[in-house]
Each structure stands twice: as structure tokens, then as C-alpha cells.
N, CA, C, O and CB atoms as a CASP TS submission, in Angstrom:
PFRMAT TS
TARGET T0000
AUTHOR 0000-0000-0000
METHOD Language model
MODEL 1
PARENT N/A
ATOM      1  N   LYS     1     121.915  95.151 123.219  1.00  0.00           N
ATOM      2  CA  LYS     1     123.354  95.093 122.998  1.00  0.00           C
ATOM      3  C   LYS     1     124.081  95.786 124.140  1.00  0.00           C
ATOM      4  O   LYS     1     125.136  95.334 124.586  1.00  0.00           O
ATOM      5  CB  LYS     1     123.728  95.736 121.650  1.00  0.00           C
ATOM      6  N   ARG     2     123.511  96.874 124.600  1.00  0.00           N
ATOM      7  CA  ARG     2     124.168  97.622 125.678  1.00  0.00           C
ATOM      8  C   ARG     2     124.256  96.772 126.941  1.00  0.00           C
ATOM      9  O   ARG     2     125.272  96.802 127.636  1.00  0.00           O
ATOM     10  CB  ARG     2     123.410  98.934 125.970  1.00  0.00           C
ATOM     11  N   LYS     3     123.209  96.020 127.244  1.00  0.00           N
ATOM     12  CA  LYS     3     123.228  95.183 128.450  1.00  0.00           C
ATOM     13  C   LYS     3     124.249  94.061 128.330  1.00  0.00           C
ATOM     14  O   LYS     3     124.862  93.662 129.321  1.00  0.00           O
ATOM     15  CB  LYS     3     121.839  94.596 128.713  1.00  0.00           C
ATOM     16  N   LEU     4     124.430  93.557 127.126  1.00  0.00           N
ATOM     17  CA  LEU     4     125.432  92.525 126.899  1.00  0.00           C
ATOM     18  C   LEU     4     126.825  93.087 127.178  1.00  0.00           C
ATOM     19  O   LEU     4     127.645  92.429 127.818  1.00  0.00           O
ATOM     20  CB  LEU     4     125.342  91.983 125.453  1.00  0.00           C
ATOM     21  N   GLN     5     127.088  94.289 126.705  1.00  0.00           N
ATOM     22  CA  GLN     5     128.383  94.922 126.964  1.00  0.00           C
ATOM     23  C   GLN     5     128.551  95.223 128.452  1.00  0.00           C
ATOM     24  O   GLN     5     129.656  95.130 128.986  1.00  0.00           O
ATOM     25  CB  GLN     5     128.525  96.217 126.140  1.00  0.00           C
ATOM     26  N   MET     6     127.455  95.585 129.120  1.00  0.00           N
ATOM     27  CA  MET     6     127.525  95.830 130.566  1.00  0.00           C
ATOM     28  C   MET     6     127.888  94.554 131.312  1.00  0.00           C
ATOM     29  O   MET     6     128.651  94.590 132.277  1.00  0.00           O
ATOM     30  CB  MET     6     126.186  96.384 131.089  1.00  0.00           C
ATOM     31  N   LEU     7     127.343  93.430 130.866  1.00  0.00           N
ATOM     32  CA  LEU     7     127.661  92.142 131.477  1.00  0.00           C
ATOM     33  C   LEU     7     129.141  91.814 131.317  1.00  0.00           C
ATOM     34  O   LEU     7     129.798  91.393 132.268  1.00  0.00           O
ATOM     35  CB  LEU     7     126.805  91.030 130.862  1.00  0.00           C
ATOM     36  N   VAL     8     129.656  92.009 130.115  1.00  0.00           N
ATOM     37  CA  VAL     8     131.083  91.767 129.862  1.00  0.00           C
ATOM     38  C   VAL     8     131.929  92.684 130.754  1.00  0.00           C
ATOM     39  O   VAL     8     132.937  92.243 131.307  1.00  0.00           O
ATOM     40  CB  VAL     8     131.426  92.001 128.354  1.00  0.00           C
ATOM     41  N   SER     9     131.538  93.930 130.897  1.00  0.00           N
ATOM     42  CA  SER     9     132.276  94.886 131.726  1.00  0.00           C
ATOM     43  C   SER     9     132.288  94.486 133.193  1.00  0.00           C
ATOM     44  O   SER     9     133.260  94.749 133.901  1.00  0.00           O
ATOM     45  CB  SER     9     131.679  96.271 131.583  1.00  0.00           C
ATOM     46  N   GLN    10     131.212  93.851 133.654  1.00  0.00           N
ATOM     47  CA  GLN    10     131.175  93.388 135.037  1.00  0.00           C
ATOM     48  C   GLN    10     132.186  92.267 135.270  1.00  0.00           C
ATOM     49  O   GLN    10     132.775  92.162 136.345  1.00  0.00           O
ATOM     50  CB  GLN    10     129.766  92.912 135.401  1.00  0.00           C
ATOM     51  N   VAL    11     132.377  91.437 134.255  1.00  0.00           N
ATOM     52  CA  VAL    11     133.334  90.337 134.372  1.00  0.00           C
ATOM     53  C   VAL    11     134.752  90.874 134.261  1.00  0.00           C
ATOM     54  O   VAL    11     135.619  90.511 135.055  1.00  0.00           O
ATOM     55  CB  VAL    11     133.076  89.264 133.290  1.00  0.00           C
ATOM     56  N   ASP    12     134.990  91.738 133.281  1.00  0.00           N
ATOM     57  CA  ASP    12     136.314  92.332 133.080  1.00  0.00           C
ATOM     58  C   ASP    12     136.135  93.709 132.446  1.00  0.00           C
ATOM     59  O   ASP    12     135.853  93.809 131.252  1.00  0.00           O
ATOM     60  CB  ASP    12     137.220  91.415 132.186  1.00  0.00           C
ATOM     61  N   PRO    13     136.297  94.763 133.231  1.00  0.00           N
ATOM     62  CA  PRO    13     136.072  96.122 132.731  1.00  0.00           C
ATOM     63  C   PRO    13     136.971  96.525 131.560  1.00  0.00           C
ATOM     64  O   PRO    13     136.670  97.494 130.864  1.00  0.00           O
ATOM     65  CB  PRO    13     136.268  97.090 133.845  1.00  0.00           C
ATOM     66  N   THR    14     138.051  95.808 131.337  1.00  0.00           N
ATOM     67  CA  THR    14     138.959  96.180 130.252  1.00  0.00           C
ATOM     68  C   THR    14     138.579  95.549 128.918  1.00  0.00           C
ATOM     69  O   THR    14     139.146  95.898 127.883  1.00  0.00           O
ATOM     70  CB  THR    14     140.368  95.785 130.608  1.00  0.00           C
ATOM     71  N   GLN    15     137.634  94.635 128.934  1.00  0.00           N
ATOM     72  CA  GLN    15     137.274  93.910 127.716  1.00  0.00           C
ATOM     73  C   GLN    15     136.100  94.561 126.981  1.00  0.00           C
ATOM     74  O   GLN    15     135.213  95.153 127.595  1.00  0.00           O
ATOM     75  CB  GLN    15     136.932  92.468 128.053  1.00  0.00           C
ATOM     76  N   LYS    16     136.118  94.438 125.681  1.00  0.00           N
ATOM     77  CA  LYS    16     135.017  94.879 124.817  1.00  0.00           C
ATOM     78  C   LYS    16     134.652  93.712 123.914  1.00  0.00           C
ATOM     79  O   LYS    16     135.507  92.912 123.533  1.00  0.00           O
ATOM     80  CB  LYS    16     135.408  96.155 123.971  1.00  0.00           C
ATOM     81  N   LEU    17     133.377  93.625 123.579  1.00  0.00           N
ATOM     82  CA  LEU    17     132.932  92.578 122.663  1.00  0.00           C
ATOM     83  C   LEU    17     133.149  93.005 121.225  1.00  0.00           C
ATOM     84  O   LEU    17     132.856  94.137 120.843  1.00  0.00           O
ATOM     85  CB  LEU    17     131.457  92.242 122.898  1.00  0.00           C
ATOM     86  N   ASP    18     133.668  92.079 120.438  1.00  0.00           N
ATOM     87  CA  ASP    18     133.765  92.274 119.008  1.00  0.00           C
ATOM     88  C   ASP    18     132.336  92.326 118.463  1.00  0.00           C
ATOM     89  O   ASP    18     131.506  91.523 118.891  1.00  0.00           O
ATOM     90  CB  ASP    18     134.613  91.136 118.325  1.00  0.00           C
ATOM     91  N   PRO    19     132.014  93.230 117.541  1.00  0.00           N
ATOM     92  CA  PRO    19     130.649  93.325 117.014  1.00  0.00           C
ATOM     93  C   PRO    19     130.108  92.003 116.451  1.00  0.00           C
ATOM     94  O   PRO    19     128.928  91.694 116.622  1.00  0.00           O
ATOM     95  CB  PRO    19     130.602  94.375 115.938  1.00  0.00           C
ATOM     96  N   GLU    20     130.951  91.240 115.794  1.00  0.00           N
ATOM     97  CA  GLU    20     130.504  89.944 115.261  1.00  0.00           C
ATOM     98  C   GLU    20     130.163  88.972 116.387  1.00  0.00           C
ATOM     99  O   GLU    20     129.171  88.248 116.306  1.00  0.00           O
ATOM    100  CB  GLU    20     131.586  89.334 114.353  1.00  0.00           C
ATOM    101  N   MET    21     130.982  88.956 117.433  1.00  0.00           N
ATOM    102  CA  MET    21     130.715  88.068 118.570  1.00  0.00           C
ATOM    103  C   MET    21     129.454  88.512 119.293  1.00  0.00           C
ATOM    104  O   MET    21     128.682  87.682 119.774  1.00  0.00           O
ATOM    105  CB  MET    21     131.914  88.046 119.547  1.00  0.00           C
ATOM    106  N   GLU    22     129.249  89.793 119.369  1.00  0.00           N
ATOM    107  CA  GLU    22     128.035  90.317 119.988  1.00  0.00           C
ATOM    108  C   GLU    22     126.796  89.805 119.246  1.00  0.00           C
ATOM    109  O   GLU    22     125.815  89.404 119.873  1.00  0.00           O
ATOM    110  CB  GLU    22     128.059  91.863 119.999  1.00  0.00           C
ATOM    111  N   GLU    23     126.844  89.821 117.922  1.00  0.00           N
ATOM    112  CA  GLU    23     125.724  89.325 117.119  1.00  0.00           C
ATOM    113  C   GLU    23     125.521  87.832 117.323  1.00  0.00           C
ATOM    114  O   GLU    23     124.383  87.367 117.398  1.00  0.00           O
ATOM    115  CB  GLU    23     125.955  89.622 115.636  1.00  0.00           C
ATOM    116  N   VAL    24     126.608  87.076 117.413  1.00  0.00           N
ATOM    117  CA  VAL    24     126.505  85.633 117.647  1.00  0.00           C
ATOM    118  C   VAL    24     125.839  85.367 118.997  1.00  0.00           C
ATOM    119  O   VAL    24     124.931  84.541 119.090  1.00  0.00           O
ATOM    120  CB  VAL    24     127.905  84.967 117.595  1.00  0.00           C
ATOM    121  N   LEU    25     126.283  86.056 120.030  1.00  0.00           N
ATOM    122  CA  LEU    25     125.709  85.851 121.364  1.00  0.00           C
ATOM    123  C   LEU    25     124.228  86.234 121.401  1.00  0.00           C
ATOM    124  O   LEU    25     123.425  85.550 122.036  1.00  0.00           O
ATOM    125  CB  LEU    25     126.485  86.666 122.406  1.00  0.00           C
ATOM    126  N   LEU    26     123.874  87.311 120.731  1.00  0.00           N
ATOM    127  CA  LEU    26     122.472  87.715 120.689  1.00  0.00           C
ATOM    128  C   LEU    26     121.617  86.695 119.931  1.00  0.00           C
ATOM    129  O   LEU    26     120.480  86.429 120.318  1.00  0.00           O
ATOM    130  CB  LEU    26     122.341  89.095 120.041  1.00  0.00           C
ATOM    131  N   THR    27     122.158  86.132 118.865  1.00  0.00           N
ATOM    132  CA  THR    27     121.444  85.109 118.101  1.00  0.00           C
ATOM    133  C   THR    27     121.237  83.858 118.944  1.00  0.00           C
ATOM    134  O   THR    27     120.147  83.286 118.953  1.00  0.00           O
ATOM    135  CB  THR    27     122.210  84.761 116.815  1.00  0.00           C
ATOM    136  N   VAL    28     122.265  83.437 119.644  1.00  0.00           N
ATOM    137  CA  VAL    28     122.166  82.253 120.505  1.00  0.00           C
ATOM    138  C   VAL    28     121.125  82.490 121.602  1.00  0.00           C
ATOM    139  O   VAL    28     120.322  81.605 121.896  1.00  0.00           O
ATOM    140  CB  VAL    28     123.548  81.912 121.133  1.00  0.00           C
ATOM    141  N   ALA    29     121.138  83.665 122.197  1.00  0.00           N
ATOM    142  CA  ALA    29     120.166  83.992 123.241  1.00  0.00           C
ATOM    143  C   ALA    29     118.740  83.971 122.688  1.00  0.00           C
ATOM    144  O   ALA    29     117.833  83.442 123.330  1.00  0.00           O
ATOM    145  CB  ALA    29     120.477  85.371 123.851  1.00  0.00           C
ATOM    146  N   ASP    30     118.543  84.537 121.514  1.00  0.00           N
ATOM    147  CA  ASP    30     117.214  84.529 120.883  1.00  0.00           C
ATOM    148  C   ASP    30     116.746  83.106 120.611  1.00  0.00           C
ATOM    149  O   ASP    30     115.589  82.774 120.870  1.00  0.00           O
ATOM    150  CB  ASP    30     117.234  85.331 119.571  1.00  0.00           C
ATOM    151  N   GLN    31     117.627  82.270 120.097  1.00  0.00           N
ATOM    152  CA  GLN    31     117.269  80.882 119.803  1.00  0.00           C
ATOM    153  C   GLN    31     116.912  80.122 121.081  1.00  0.00           C
ATOM    154  O   GLN    31     115.965  79.336 121.101  1.00  0.00           O
ATOM    155  CB  GLN    31     118.422  80.177 119.074  1.00  0.00           C
ATOM    156  N   PHE    32     117.672  80.362 122.137  1.00  0.00           N
ATOM    157  CA  PHE    32     117.402  79.721 123.421  1.00  0.00           C
ATOM    158  C   PHE    32     116.007  80.107 123.921  1.00  0.00           C
ATOM    159  O   PHE    32     115.231  79.245 124.332  1.00  0.00           O
ATOM    160  CB  PHE    32     118.478  80.113 124.463  1.00  0.00           C
ATOM    161  N   ILE    33     115.699  81.385 123.883  1.00  0.00           N
ATOM    162  CA  ILE    33     114.399  81.863 124.354  1.00  0.00           C
ATOM    163  C   ILE    33     113.270  81.265 123.512  1.00  0.00           C
ATOM    164  O   ILE    33     112.244  80.852 124.051  1.00  0.00           O
ATOM    165  CB  ILE    33     114.340  83.405 124.309  1.00  0.00           C
ATOM    166  N   GLU    34     113.457  81.219 122.209  1.00  0.00           N
ATOM    167  CA  GLU    34     112.430  80.635 121.332  1.00  0.00           C
ATOM    168  C   GLU    34     112.205  79.163 121.646  1.00  0.00           C
ATOM    169  O   GLU    34     111.060  78.717 121.712  1.00  0.00           O
ATOM    170  CB  GLU    34     112.828  80.796 119.861  1.00  0.00           C
ATOM    171  N   ARG    35     113.275  78.406 121.840  1.00  0.00           N
ATOM    172  CA  ARG    35     113.149  76.974 122.139  1.00  0.00           C
ATOM    173  C   ARG    35     112.454  76.738 123.475  1.00  0.00           C
ATOM    174  O   ARG    35     111.560  75.898 123.586  1.00  0.00           O
ATOM    175  CB  ARG    35     114.527  76.312 122.148  1.00  0.00           C
ATOM    176  N   VAL    36     112.880  77.495 124.491  1.00  0.00           N
ATOM    177  CA  VAL    36     112.274  77.335 125.812  1.00  0.00           C
ATOM    178  C   VAL    36     110.797  77.712 125.755  1.00  0.00           C
ATOM    179  O   VAL    36     109.958  76.995 126.298  1.00  0.00           O
ATOM    180  CB  VAL    36     113.013  78.196 126.864  1.00  0.00           C
ATOM    181  N   ALA    37     110.474  78.810 125.115  1.00  0.00           N
ATOM    182  CA  ALA    37     109.076  79.247 125.030  1.00  0.00           C
ATOM    183  C   ALA    37     108.227  78.230 124.264  1.00  0.00           C
ATOM    184  O   ALA    37     107.107  77.922 124.671  1.00  0.00           O
ATOM    185  CB  ALA    37     108.986  80.628 124.351  1.00  0.00           C
ATOM    186  N   PHE    38     108.755  77.714 123.167  1.00  0.00           N
ATOM    187  CA  PHE    38     108.015  76.732 122.366  1.00  0.00           C
ATOM    188  C   PHE    38     107.694  75.490 123.189  1.00  0.00           C
ATOM    189  O   PHE    38     106.550  75.037 123.221  1.00  0.00           O
ATOM    190  CB  PHE    38     108.819  76.341 121.113  1.00  0.00           C
ATOM    191  N   ARG    39     108.699  74.948 123.846  1.00  0.00           N
ATOM    192  CA  ARG    39     108.487  73.722 124.621  1.00  0.00           C
ATOM    193  C   ARG    39     107.643  73.978 125.861  1.00  0.00           C
ATOM    194  O   ARG    39     106.869  73.112 126.269  1.00  0.00           O
ATOM    195  CB  ARG    39     109.823  73.114 125.025  1.00  0.00           C
ATOM    196  N   ALA    40     107.779  75.142 126.460  1.00  0.00           N
ATOM    197  CA  ALA    40     106.948  75.487 127.618  1.00  0.00           C
ATOM    198  C   ALA    40     105.485  75.603 127.192  1.00  0.00           C
ATOM    199  O   ALA    40     104.591  75.201 127.937  1.00  0.00           O
ATOM    200  CB  ALA    40     107.431  76.814 128.268  1.00  0.00           C
ATOM    201  N   CYS    41     105.236  76.142 126.013  1.00  0.00           N
ATOM    202  CA  CYS    41     103.867  76.216 125.491  1.00  0.00           C
ATOM    203  C   CYS    41     103.304  74.821 125.249  1.00  0.00           C
ATOM    204  O   CYS    41     102.127  74.569 125.504  1.00  0.00           O
ATOM    205  CB  CYS    41     103.828  77.034 124.188  1.00  0.00           C
ATOM    206  N   LYS    42     104.142  73.921 124.760  1.00  0.00           N
ATOM    207  CA  LYS    42     103.697  72.540 124.570  1.00  0.00           C
ATOM    208  C   LYS    42     103.341  71.904 125.917  1.00  0.00           C
ATOM    209  O   LYS    42     102.373  71.149 126.009  1.00  0.00           O
ATOM    210  CB  LYS    42     104.791  71.711 123.856  1.00  0.00           C
ATOM    211  N   ALA    43     104.119  72.208 126.958  1.00  0.00           N
ATOM    212  CA  ALA    43     103.828  71.678 128.295  1.00  0.00           C
ATOM    213  C   ALA    43     102.503  72.230 128.809  1.00  0.00           C
ATOM    214  O   ALA    43     101.712  71.498 129.405  1.00  0.00           O
ATOM    215  CB  ALA    43     104.967  72.025 129.279  1.00  0.00           C
ATOM    216  N   ALA    44     102.261  73.511 128.581  1.00  0.00           N
ATOM    217  CA  ALA    44     100.998  74.118 129.010  1.00  0.00           C
ATOM    218  C   ALA    44      99.826  73.464 128.286  1.00  0.00           C
ATOM    219  O   ALA    44      98.795  73.173 128.890  1.00  0.00           O
ATOM    220  CB  ALA    44     101.006  75.641 128.751  1.00  0.00           C
ATOM    221  N   LYS    45      99.995  73.241 127.002  1.00  0.00           N
ATOM    222  CA  LYS    45      98.937  72.599 126.215  1.00  0.00           C
ATOM    223  C   LYS    45      98.697  71.172 126.712  1.00  0.00           C
ATOM    224  O   LYS    45      97.553  70.726 126.802  1.00  0.00           O
ATOM    225  CB  LYS    45      99.307  72.588 124.709  1.00  0.00           C
ATOM    226  N   HIS    46      99.766  70.470 127.030  1.00  0.00           N
ATOM    227  CA  HIS    46      99.663  69.093 127.511  1.00  0.00           C
ATOM    228  C   HIS    46      98.875  69.016 128.817  1.00  0.00           C
ATOM    229  O   HIS    46      98.134  68.057 129.033  1.00  0.00           O
ATOM    230  CB  HIS    46     101.057  68.497 127.706  1.00  0.00           C
ATOM    231  N   ARG    47      99.024  70.005 129.683  1.00  0.00           N
ATOM    232  CA  ARG    47      98.285  70.005 130.948  1.00  0.00           C
ATOM    233  C   ARG    47      96.914  70.659 130.796  1.00  0.00           C
ATOM    234  O   ARG    47      96.226  70.919 131.783  1.00  0.00           O
ATOM    235  CB  ARG    47      99.090  70.729 132.031  1.00  0.00           C
ATOM    236  N   ASP    48      96.525  70.922 129.548  1.00  0.00           N
ATOM    237  CA  ASP    48      95.238  71.547 129.226  1.00  0.00           C
ATOM    238  C   ASP    48      95.122  72.956 129.796  1.00  0.00           C
ATOM    239  O   ASP    48      94.031  73.407 130.142  1.00  0.00           O
ATOM    240  CB  ASP    48      94.096  70.691 129.749  1.00  0.00           C
ATOM    241  N   GLY    49      96.251  73.643 129.890  1.00  0.00           N
ATOM    242  CA  GLY    49      96.234  75.024 130.365  1.00  0.00           C
ATOM    243  C   GLY    49      95.816  75.969 129.251  1.00  0.00           C
ATOM    244  O   GLY    49      96.031  75.700 128.070  1.00  0.00           O
ATOM    245  N   SER    50      95.223  77.064 129.647  1.00  0.00           N
ATOM    246  CA  SER    50      94.801  78.061 128.663  1.00  0.00           C
ATOM    247  C   SER    50      95.814  79.193 128.528  1.00  0.00           C
ATOM    248  O   SER    50      95.676  80.066 127.671  1.00  0.00           O
ATOM    249  CB  SER    50      93.442  78.629 129.045  1.00  0.00           C
ATOM    250  N   ARG    51      96.827  79.166 129.380  1.00  0.00           N
ATOM    251  CA  ARG    51      97.883  80.179 129.298  1.00  0.00           C
ATOM    252  C   ARG    51      99.209  79.602 129.784  1.00  0.00           C
ATOM    253  O   ARG    51      99.250  78.633 130.543  1.00  0.00           O
ATOM    254  CB  ARG    51      97.506  81.430 130.126  1.00  0.00           C
ATOM    255  N   LEU    52     100.264  80.211 129.335  1.00  0.00           N
ATOM    256  CA  LEU    52     101.610  79.811 129.742  1.00  0.00           C
ATOM    257  C   LEU    52     101.856  80.307 131.162  1.00  0.00           C
ATOM    258  O   LEU    52     101.609  81.472 131.474  1.00  0.00           O
ATOM    259  CB  LEU    52     102.690  80.372 128.758  1.00  0.00           C
ATOM    260  N   GLU    53     102.342  79.418 132.016  1.00  0.00           N
ATOM    261  CA  GLU    53     102.607  79.779 133.408  1.00  0.00           C
ATOM    262  C   GLU    53     104.068  79.534 133.742  1.00  0.00           C
ATOM    263  O   GLU    53     104.789  78.849 133.016  1.00  0.00           O
ATOM    264  CB  GLU    53     101.699  78.982 134.362  1.00  0.00           C
ATOM    265  N   VAL    54     104.486  80.112 134.861  1.00  0.00           N
ATOM    266  CA  VAL    54     105.873  79.969 135.306  1.00  0.00           C
ATOM    267  C   VAL    54     106.249  78.496 135.416  1.00  0.00           C
ATOM    268  O   VAL    54     107.360  78.108 135.052  1.00  0.00           O
ATOM    269  CB  VAL    54     106.084  80.675 136.659  1.00  0.00           C
ATOM    270  N   LYS    55     105.331  77.676 135.915  1.00  0.00           N
ATOM    271  CA  LYS    55     105.651  76.253 136.094  1.00  0.00           C
ATOM    272  C   LYS    55     105.956  75.557 134.772  1.00  0.00           C
ATOM    273  O   LYS    55     106.708  74.583 134.748  1.00  0.00           O
ATOM    274  CB  LYS    55     104.499  75.543 136.788  1.00  0.00           C
ATOM    275  N   ASP    56     105.381  76.044 133.672  1.00  0.00           N
ATOM    276  CA  ASP    56     105.669  75.458 132.369  1.00  0.00           C
ATOM    277  C   ASP    56     107.102  75.764 131.940  1.00  0.00           C
ATOM    278  O   ASP    56     107.802  74.899 131.414  1.00  0.00           O
ATOM    279  CB  ASP    56     104.678  75.976 131.320  1.00  0.00           C
ATOM    280  N   VAL    57     107.522  76.986 132.169  1.00  0.00           N
ATOM    281  CA  VAL    57     108.897  77.387 131.840  1.00  0.00           C
ATOM    282  C   VAL    57     109.877  76.663 132.764  1.00  0.00           C
ATOM    283  O   VAL    57     110.928  76.198 132.324  1.00  0.00           O
ATOM    284  CB  VAL    57     109.072  78.936 131.963  1.00  0.00           C
ATOM    285  N   GLN    58     109.522  76.571 134.047  1.00  0.00           N
ATOM    286  CA  GLN    58     110.370  75.855 135.004  1.00  0.00           C
ATOM    287  C   GLN    58     110.595  74.414 134.562  1.00  0.00           C
ATOM    288  O   GLN    58     111.717  73.908 134.579  1.00  0.00           O
ATOM    289  CB  GLN    58     109.743  75.883 136.405  1.00  0.00           C
ATOM    290  N   LEU    59     109.513  73.773 134.170  1.00  0.00           N
ATOM    291  CA  LEU    59     109.597  72.376 133.752  1.00  0.00           C
ATOM    292  C   LEU    59     110.567  72.222 132.586  1.00  0.00           C
ATOM    293  O   LEU    59     111.416  71.331 132.589  1.00  0.00           O
ATOM    294  CB  LEU    59     108.207  71.845 133.363  1.00  0.00           C
ATOM    295  N   GLU    60     110.438  73.085 131.601  1.00  0.00           N
ATOM    296  CA  GLU    60     111.335  73.030 130.439  1.00  0.00           C
ATOM    297  C   GLU    60     112.782  73.271 130.847  1.00  0.00           C
ATOM    298  O   GLU    60     113.669  72.515 130.448  1.00  0.00           O
ATOM    299  CB  GLU    60     110.913  74.062 129.387  1.00  0.00           C
ATOM    300  N   LEU    61     113.031  74.300 131.626  1.00  0.00           N
ATOM    301  CA  LEU    61     114.405  74.624 132.020  1.00  0.00           C
ATOM    302  C   LEU    61     115.033  73.501 132.845  1.00  0.00           C
ATOM    303  O   LEU    61     116.204  73.171 132.658  1.00  0.00           O
ATOM    304  CB  LEU    61     114.433  75.933 132.816  1.00  0.00           C
ATOM    305  N   GLU    62     114.268  72.925 133.741  1.00  0.00           N
ATOM    306  CA  GLU    62     114.819  71.883 134.602  1.00  0.00           C
ATOM    307  C   GLU    62     114.998  70.554 133.870  1.00  0.00           C
ATOM    308  O   GLU    62     116.029  69.899 134.019  1.00  0.00           O
ATOM    309  CB  GLU    62     113.924  71.684 135.804  1.00  0.00           C
ATOM    310  N   ARG    63     114.012  70.159 133.090  1.00  0.00           N
ATOM    311  CA  ARG    63     114.078  68.846 132.425  1.00  0.00           C
ATOM    312  C   ARG    63     115.031  68.805 131.246  1.00  0.00           C
ATOM    313  O   ARG    63     115.771  67.835 131.082  1.00  0.00           O
ATOM    314  CB  ARG    63     112.715  68.447 131.958  1.00  0.00           C
ATOM    315  N   HIS    64     115.025  69.834 130.431  1.00  0.00           N
ATOM    316  CA  HIS    64     115.784  69.779 129.185  1.00  0.00           C
ATOM    317  C   HIS    64     117.075  70.584 129.199  1.00  0.00           C
ATOM    318  O   HIS    64     117.933  70.382 128.340  1.00  0.00           O
ATOM    319  CB  HIS    64     114.933  70.256 128.070  1.00  0.00           C
ATOM    320  N   TRP    65     117.227  71.475 130.142  1.00  0.00           N
ATOM    321  CA  TRP    65     118.436  72.309 130.186  1.00  0.00           C
ATOM    322  C   TRP    65     119.185  72.170 131.503  1.00  0.00           C
ATOM    323  O   TRP    65     120.267  72.734 131.669  1.00  0.00           O
ATOM    324  CB  TRP    65     118.073  73.767 129.962  1.00  0.00           C
ATOM    325  N   ASN    66     118.608  71.413 132.449  1.00  0.00           N
ATOM    326  CA  ASN    66     119.209  71.229 133.769  1.00  0.00           C
ATOM    327  C   ASN    66     119.516  72.571 134.448  1.00  0.00           C
ATOM    328  O   ASN    66     120.552  72.741 135.091  1.00  0.00           O
ATOM    329  CB  ASN    66     120.491  70.402 133.648  1.00  0.00           C
ATOM    330  N   LEU    67     118.590  73.510 134.286  1.00  0.00           N
ATOM    331  CA  LEU    67     118.729  74.832 134.899  1.00  0.00           C
ATOM    332  C   LEU    67     117.677  74.996 135.981  1.00  0.00           C
ATOM    333  O   LEU    67     116.488  74.780 135.746  1.00  0.00           O
ATOM    334  CB  LEU    67     118.602  75.958 133.838  1.00  0.00           C
ATOM    335  N   ARG    68     118.118  75.372 137.145  1.00  0.00           N
ATOM    336  CA  ARG    68     117.195  75.647 138.246  1.00  0.00           C
ATOM    337  C   ARG    68     117.380  77.098 138.662  1.00  0.00           C
ATOM    338  O   ARG    68     118.484  77.537 138.982  1.00  0.00           O
ATOM    339  CB  ARG    68     117.436  74.677 139.456  1.00  0.00           C
ATOM    340  N   ILE    69     116.292  77.817 138.650  1.00  0.00           N
ATOM    341  CA  ILE    69     116.333  79.226 139.000  1.00  0.00           C
ATOM    342  C   ILE    69     116.071  79.343 140.504  1.00  0.00           C
ATOM    343  O   ILE    69     115.014  78.924 140.975  1.00  0.00           O
ATOM    344  CB  ILE    69     115.287  80.053 138.168  1.00  0.00           C
ATOM    345  N   PRO    70     117.015  79.906 141.263  1.00  0.00           N
ATOM    346  CA  PRO    70     116.822  80.038 142.710  1.00  0.00           C
ATOM    347  C   PRO    70     115.512  80.777 143.015  1.00  0.00           C
ATOM    348  O   PRO    70     115.208  81.819 142.433  1.00  0.00           O
ATOM    349  CB  PRO    70     118.021  80.783 143.349  1.00  0.00           C
ATOM    350  N   GLY    71     114.754  80.199 143.947  1.00  0.00           N
ATOM    351  CA  GLY    71     113.484  80.789 144.324  1.00  0.00           C
ATOM    352  C   GLY    71     112.329  80.337 143.443  1.00  0.00           C
ATOM    353  O   GLY    71     111.170  80.616 143.751  1.00  0.00           O
ATOM    354  N   TYR    72     112.635  79.634 142.341  1.00  0.00           N
ATOM    355  CA  TYR    72     111.596  79.166 141.434  1.00  0.00           C
ATOM    356  C   TYR    72     111.695  77.681 141.118  1.00  0.00           C
ATOM    357  O   TYR    72     110.941  77.182 140.283  1.00  0.00           O
ATOM    358  CB  TYR    72     111.651  79.947 140.163  1.00  0.00           C
ATOM    359  N   ALA    73     112.595  76.973 141.759  1.00  0.00           N
ATOM    360  CA  ALA    73     112.770  75.553 141.451  1.00  0.00           C
ATOM    361  C   ALA    73     111.501  74.785 141.803  1.00  0.00           C
ATOM    362  O   ALA    73     110.844  75.071 142.804  1.00  0.00           O
ATOM    363  CB  ALA    73     113.986  74.969 142.215  1.00  0.00           C
ATOM    364  N   THR    74     111.168  73.807 140.964  1.00  0.00           N
ATOM    365  CA  THR    74     109.977  73.006 141.216  1.00  0.00           C
ATOM    366  C   THR    74     110.240  72.044 142.353  1.00  0.00           C
ATOM    367  O   THR    74     111.374  71.639 142.607  1.00  0.00           O
ATOM    368  CB  THR    74     109.547  72.244 139.953  1.00  0.00           C
ATOM    369  N   GLU    75     109.174  71.692 143.021  1.00  0.00           N
ATOM    370  CA  GLU    75     109.269  70.705 144.097  1.00  0.00           C
ATOM    371  C   GLU    75     109.021  69.345 143.513  1.00  0.00           C
ATOM    372  O   GLU    75     108.019  69.136 142.829  1.00  0.00           O
ATOM    373  CB  GLU    75     108.269  71.002 145.242  1.00  0.00           C
ATOM    374  N   GLN    76     109.915  68.413 143.770  1.00  0.00           N
ATOM    375  CA  GLN    76     109.777  67.068 143.197  1.00  0.00           C
ATOM    376  C   GLN    76     109.444  66.071 144.266  1.00  0.00           C
ATOM    377  O   GLN    76     109.289  64.884 143.976  1.00  0.00           O
ATOM    378  CB  GLN    76     111.048  66.647 142.475  1.00  0.00           C
TER
END
């Protein structure tokens, strides 16, 4: 929660998060992480991997969320 408030302060130091909104944002973040991890694990299983690797998470983020992490984008 503290890091979330720090992020808000970086955008606008005068703003504070409402406790209810803070809980909503934390819930959304948790759900996002669970979905990405679940699908990345499925990708690892599909490639017959024995462990989850960065490339599995990259694949999920790029294909289903259109997110590319600088320095970690897959080569197509």
C-alpha cells in the first residue's frame, strides 16, 4: 500500500488515495498478476518446460495484453 501511495505522490504530491480506491487498485493488480502467471504457466507447459521462464511471461504480456517491457521484448 505504501508503494502505491508513493506512486501517486510521484504523479501529484498533493494527492492522496482514498482507502477504498486503494483497495480496488490492489485487487486489480493482484488479479492481473494471477492471470498473467496462470497463462504464462500454461505457455511453459505447452513448450514442455519444467519451470516458468521470462520468455513465458513475455509471451503472455505481448500476445494478450500488448505490453512490451523495454529490454525484455521478444524477437519476432
